[in-house]
Phi, psi and omega in degrees: 000323179294324180292320178295316178297319178296319179295319180293317179294321177298315179297317181296311180297318179297316183289325176297317179297313182294319178294326178295324179288318186277343184290137176254118180297157184299324186284348178244011179283146178270155179288153178057031177230134181274135176233140176284146174286166181299316183288330175289322174298316179299316180295317179298314180294322178293325179300326182268323188278325181297309178298323180296313181293326179286317184282323184257316186293316182294314177298320177297319179296319178294321178296318179296321177297319178297317178296318181296321182291338180280342183251135177262135181246143179276333180227156180288335179292320177293321178297316180296313181295326176295316178297315180298318179297318180292320178293322175296317178298319178297319178295320178294319179298315179295318179297318178293323178299312180290330175294319177293323178297324182263012180059031176086357184294320181295315181296320179294322178291323179291327182272357179285113184288340179293331180295321183282000000 
């Protein structure tokens, strides 16, 4: 239950941040151009991120916990750095998987500095 709550809160915070970046305020909008409202952006982002975090994030988290429980650590700093390393590795694996699915197009768009 804690993992589900954590995944939902992560999705909400991530989507609020992303919608805040993508939202165009009324005073700088151009005429005859459609813009999404803040809440519609938030809803769209939540529609995609919640299922992803629940389907992919929770199993990866459970797998990392199983790996962590099999290893004994002498200090909490080593345990923490081990956990951070495994979560980073899980994120890289997921990013590479989606990059392979899109034939590298997503990764190239993310690394394109002109977009930022």
